[in-house]
C-alpha distance (Angstrom), angle and dihedral (degrees) to the residues before:
residue distance angle dihedral
M1 . . .
S2 3.81 . .
I3 3.82 93.4 .
V4 3.80 93.2 48.6
A5 3.80 94.5 42.8
N6 3.81 93.2 56.3
F7 3.82 98.9 68.5
Q8 3.79 118.9 105.5
G9 3.80 113.5 -92.5
F10 3.81 96.4 20.8
K11 3.81 92.1 129.9
Y12 3.81 91.1 54.3
H13 3.80 90.8 45.9
A14 3.81 92.2 50.7
L15 3.82 92.0 45.9
S16 3.80 91.1 48.6
S17 3.79 91.8 49.7
F18 3.81 91.8 48.5
C19 3.82 92.0 49.6
E20 3.79 90.9 48.3
W21 3.80 91.6 53.8
L22 3.80 91.1 44.7
M23 3.80 91.2 51.8
S24 3.81 92.7 48.9
F25 3.81 91.6 48.7
T26 3.82 91.1 48.2
F27 3.81 91.3 49.0
S28 3.81 89.9 50.3
L29 3.81 90.5 52.9
F30 3.81 91.1 47.8
F31 3.80 91.2 49.9
A32 3.81 90.9 48.0
S33 3.81 90.8 51.7
M34 3.82 90.4 56.2
I35 3.82 91.5 60.3
F36 3.80 92.0 76.4
E37 3.81 93.7 48.3
L38 3.80 95.6 46.6
R39 3.80 97.1 42.8
N40 3.83 95.4 107.3
Y41 3.82 97.1 46.6
E42 3.79 123.0 103.2
L43 3.79 128.6 -159.6
E44 3.77 120.0 -135.8
S45 3.76 128.4 -173.6
V46 3.78 117.7 -107.3
K47 3.79 123.9 -145.7
I48 3.78 116.9 -147.9
R49 3.76 116.4 -157.8
R50 3.78 125.1 -167.3
I51 3.78 116.7 -147.6
V52 3.78 115.7 -161.3
I53 3.80 114.4 -154.1
A54 3.78 117.2 -171.2
H55 3.80 114.3 -146.5
E56 3.74 129.7 -168.2
N57 3.76 117.4 -121.3
N58 3.78 101.3 -127.8
E59 3.78 136.3 107.7
Q60 3.82 93.9 -93.3
T61 3.83 96.5 65.3
P62 3.81 115.2 98.6
L63 3.79 118.2 -110.6
L64 3.79 93.7 -131.4
A65 3.77 110.1 43.1
């Protein structure tokens, strides 16, 4: 450990690694807390349909169709 700990910026690297693990653990706890709130929800598939409407290019067509 003494050889690795002597390079420049090791303190910042160790602090960054610690904060990364802390953030991932906190996110896991947050996600686990949502399980109880979302227990009664159900997911259903949604169908998206595209309707193509052909308009004429003259002065009688509405601007917002």
